[in-house]
C-alpha positions as CSV (number, residue, x, y, z in Angstrom):
1,M,7.9,57.8,79.8
2,A,11.0,55.7,79.9
3,K,14.2,57.6,80.3
4,T,17.0,56.9,77.9
5,S,20.5,57.0,79.3
6,K,23.3,58.6,77.3
7,P,26.4,56.4,76.8
8,K,29.2,57.5,79.0
9,A,31.9,59.5,77.2
10,T,35.2,57.7,77.0
11,P,38.2,59.9,78.0
12,T,40.2,60.9,75.0
13,V,44.0,61.2,75.1
14,S,45.2,64.5,73.7
15,A,48.1,64.6,71.3
16,T,50.2,66.4,74.0
17,D,49.6,63.7,76.5
18,A,50.6,61.0,74.0
19,L,53.7,62.9,73.1
20,M,54.8,63.3,76.7
21,R,54.2,59.6,77.4
22,D,56.3,58.7,74.4
23,V,59.1,61.0,75.5
24,M,59.1,59.6,79.1
25,K,59.2,56.0,77.7
26,K,62.2,56.9,75.5
27,Q,64.0,58.4,78.5
28,E,63.5,55.3,80.6
29,I,64.9,53.2,77.7
30,A,67.9,55.5,77.3
31,K,68.5,55.3,81.1
32,A,68.4,51.5,81.1
33,V,70.9,51.4,78.2
34,I,73.3,53.8,79.9
35,I,73.2,51.7,83.1
36,S,73.8,48.6,81.2
37,R,76.8,50.0,79.4
38,A,78.2,51.4,82.6
39,A,77.9,48.0,84.2
40,D,79.8,46.4,81.4
41,F,82.5,49.0,81.7
42,T,82.9,49.0,85.5
43,G,82.2,45.3,86.2
44,K,79.4,46.3,88.6
45,S,75.9,44.9,88.4
46,G,73.2,47.0,86.9
47,S,71.6,47.6,90.3
48,E,74.9,48.8,91.8
49,T,75.4,51.1,88.8
50,A,71.9,52.5,89.1
51,A,72.3,53.1,92.8
52,T,75.5,55.0,92.2
53,A,73.9,57.1,89.5
54,A,70.9,57.9,91.8
55,A,73.1,58.9,94.7
56,P,73.6,62.7,95.2
57,S,76.8,63.8,93.6
58,A,79.5,65.6,95.6
59,P,79.7,69.3,95.2
60,R,81.5,70.4,92.0
61,A,84.1,72.4,94.0
62,A,85.2,69.1,95.7
63,A,84.9,66.9,92.6
64,R,86.9,69.3,90.4
65,R,89.7,70.3,92.6
66,K,91.8,73.0,91.0
67,P,95.5,72.5,90.9
68,A,97.6,74.8,93.2
69,A,98.2,78.1,91.5
70,S,101.7,78.6,90.4
71,P,103.4,81.9,91.2
72,S,102.6,84.4,88.4
73,P,105.6,86.0,86.7
74,S,106.3,89.7,87.5
75,I,104.3,92.1,85.3
76,E,106.0,95.1,83.8
77,R,103.9,98.1,82.9
78,R,104.9,99.5,79.5
79,S,104.0,102.8,78.0
80,A,102.1,102.9,74.7
81,L,105.2,104.5,73.2
82,A,107.9,102.6,75.0
83,G,111.2,103.0,73.3
84,S,109.9,105.5,70.7
85,E,112.2,108.4,69.7
86,A,112.4,110.6,66.7
87,S,114.9,113.3,65.8
88,G,115.9,115.6,63.0
89,S,118.2,118.5,62.5
90,G,117.4,120.8,65.5
91,V,114.4,118.9,66.9
92,R,113.9,115.7,69.0
93,A,110.8,114.0,70.2
94,A,111.0,111.5,73.1
95,L,108.7,109.9,75.5
96,L,108.7,111.4,79.0
97,P,108.7,109.3,82.2
98,P,105.3,108.3,83.8
99,A,103.7,111.0,86.0
100,Q,100.6,111.4,88.1
101,R,97.9,113.5,86.5
102,V,94.8,114.8,88.2
103,S,91.9,116.5,86.4
104,L,90.7,119.2,88.8
105,R,87.5,121.2,88.6
106,A,86.5,123.8,91.2
107,P,84.8,127.1,91.7
108,A,86.7,130.3,92.4
109,A,85.7,130.1,96.1
110,S,87.6,126.8,96.5
111,L,91.0,127.9,95.0
112,S,92.6,129.1,98.1
113,A,92.1,125.9,100.1
114,L,93.0,123.7,97.1
115,S,96.2,125.8,96.4
116,K,97.3,125.4,100.0
117,A,96.7,121.6,99.9
118,L,98.6,121.2,96.7
119,G,101.5,123.4,97.7
120,L,101.2,125.8,94.7
121,N,98.9,128.5,93.6
122,L,96.4,127.3,91.0
123,P,96.7,129.8,88.1
124,A,93.7,132.0,87.5
125,N,94.7,133.5,84.1
126,P,94.2,131.7,80.8
127,K,97.1,129.9,79.2
128,T,99.3,130.1,82.3
129,S,100.8,127.5,84.7
130,T,102.5,127.4,88.0
131,S,105.2,124.9,89.2
132,D,106.7,124.0,92.5
133,D,108.8,121.0,93.7
134,G,108.0,118.8,90.7
135,R,104.3,119.6,90.6
136,T,102.7,121.7,87.9
137,A,99.2,123.1,87.5
138,L,98.0,124.0,84.1
139,W,95.0,126.3,83.5
140,L,92.7,124.7,81.0
141,G,89.5,126.7,81.6
142,P,87.8,129.1,84.1
143,D,87.2,126.2,86.6
144,E,89.5,123.5,85.2
145,W,93.2,122.5,85.8
146,L,95.5,119.6,84.9
147,V,97.8,118.9,87.8
148,I,100.9,117.0,86.9
149,D,103.2,115.5,89.6
150,E,106.6,114.2,88.4
151,A,108.2,113.9,91.8
152,G,106.2,111.0,93.2
153,G,103.7,113.0,95.1
154,D,100.0,112.3,95.4
155,S,97.9,115.2,94.2
156,L,94.7,113.3,94.5
157,A,95.3,112.5,98.2
158,D,96.2,116.1,98.8
159,C,92.9,117.2,97.2
160,A,90.9,114.6,99.2
161,K,92.0,116.4,102.4
162,V,90.1,119.5,101.4
163,K,86.5,119.9,102.4
164,V,85.6,122.7,99.9
165,L,83.6,122.0,96.7
166,H,85.7,120.4,94.0
167,S,86.1,117.4,91.7
168,A,89.5,115.6,91.4
169,V,89.9,112.6,89.1
170,D,93.1,110.6,88.6
171,V,93.8,110.5,84.8
172,S,97.4,109.3,85.1
173,H,97.1,106.4,82.7
174,R,94.8,108.2,80.3
175,N,97.6,110.4,79.0
176,V,101.1,110.0,77.4
177,A,103.6,112.8,77.6
178,I,106.1,113.6,74.8
179,L,109.0,116.1,75.0
180,V,109.7,118.0,71.9
181,S,113.0,119.9,72.2
182,G,115.6,121.6,70.1
183,A,116.1,124.8,68.2
184,A,113.5,123.8,65.6
185,C,110.9,122.5,68.1
186,E,108.7,125.5,67.6
187,A,108.6,125.0,63.8
188,A,107.9,121.3,64.2
189,L,104.9,121.9,66.4
190,S,103.6,124.8,64.3
191,S,103.3,122.4,61.3
192,G,100.2,120.9,63.0
193,C,99.2,123.4,65.7
194,P,97.2,126.6,64.7
195,Q,98.3,128.6,67.7
196,D,101.1,131.2,67.6
197,L,103.9,129.4,69.4
198,S,106.5,132.2,69.1
199,L,108.3,132.9,72.3
200,Y,106.6,136.3,72.5
201,A,103.0,134.9,72.2
202,F,103.7,131.6,74.0
203,P,106.4,132.2,76.6
204,V,107.9,129.7,79.0
205,G,105.2,128.4,81.3
206,A,102.4,129.1,78.8
207,C,100.0,126.2,78.3
208,S,96.9,125.5,76.2
209,R,94.5,122.8,75.2
210,T,94.8,122.8,71.5
211,I,95.2,120.4,68.5
212,L,98.1,118.8,66.7
213,G,97.0,117.6,63.3
214,K,93.7,115.9,64.1
215,A,94.3,115.1,67.7
216,E,93.6,117.1,70.8
217,I,96.6,117.8,73.0
218,V,97.6,119.9,76.0
219,L,100.7,121.9,75.3
220,L,103.1,123.3,77.9
221,R,106.2,125.3,77.1
222,T,108.9,124.2,79.6
223,A,111.8,126.1,78.2
224,E,112.6,128.4,75.3
225,D,113.5,125.3,73.2
226,A,111.3,122.6,74.8
227,F,107.6,121.8,74.9
228,R,105.6,119.1,76.8
229,V,102.9,117.5,74.7
230,E,100.2,115.7,76.6
231,C,97.8,113.5,74.6
232,W,95.4,110.6,75.2
233,R,97.0,107.1,75.0
234,S,94.6,106.2,72.1
235,F,96.0,109.1,70.1
236,S,99.7,108.6,71.1
237,D,100.7,106.7,68.0
238,Y,99.2,109.3,65.7
239,V,100.7,112.2,67.6
240,F,104.1,110.7,67.8
241,G,104.0,109.8,64.1
242,F,103.0,113.4,63.3
243,L,105.9,114.7,65.4
244,A,108.4,112.3,63.7
245,D,107.3,113.5,60.3
246,A,107.5,117.2,61.5
247,A,111.0,116.6,62.8
248,H,112.0,115.2,59.5
249,D,110.4,118.1,57.6
250,A,112.1,120.6,59.9
251,A,115.4,119.1,59.1
252,A,114.8,119.4,55.3
């Protein structure tokens, strides 16, 4: 029986292959046009321009040299409430100078070593504070204190020397401090603070984490007619505005 041979299958070109060939052809044409135009612009022959285009380019850092940096102007750090002041009859609210603030957490077993390093006894009773040589420690909780240094000391570095268990975090730029003073300062603060701020219930040296209006504050009585109000920078405009209104109302 004679064998019948099948016709050989002719290779078919897929749509993808055809598309890729078309794209490559267009790229070659575009490249030739660019070289031709570059030759017209530079006066070089097409082969010279093509050789230049094919040569490896210099590193970007060398090709794009940055101009020498000019000396930057001096930068001045300004408080969120720089220049703010409010007063009324018998009460005045003013921004206090910058100070170092350290949020300190420690168990009772570490207090002795930390107190020695800081140069003052960390208070152990609620709503109390201790001060010595421009440094003040405010009791905020059973294992929490806010240490404020207004004399240029470094409480954080002092705590770092201690090997006992503790946590010390510099929060100096988190807070803003406002001094509220005058004969009517107690009345002004009481308009937004629910605590009893009478001298009997809140004597000199007393402190508390409380609220003023809708903002959390840390309040410290520094004198019979003066309070230190510590608040977060993001709340400072609100707190100062509240105190300005309270000062105006106290004068009415």
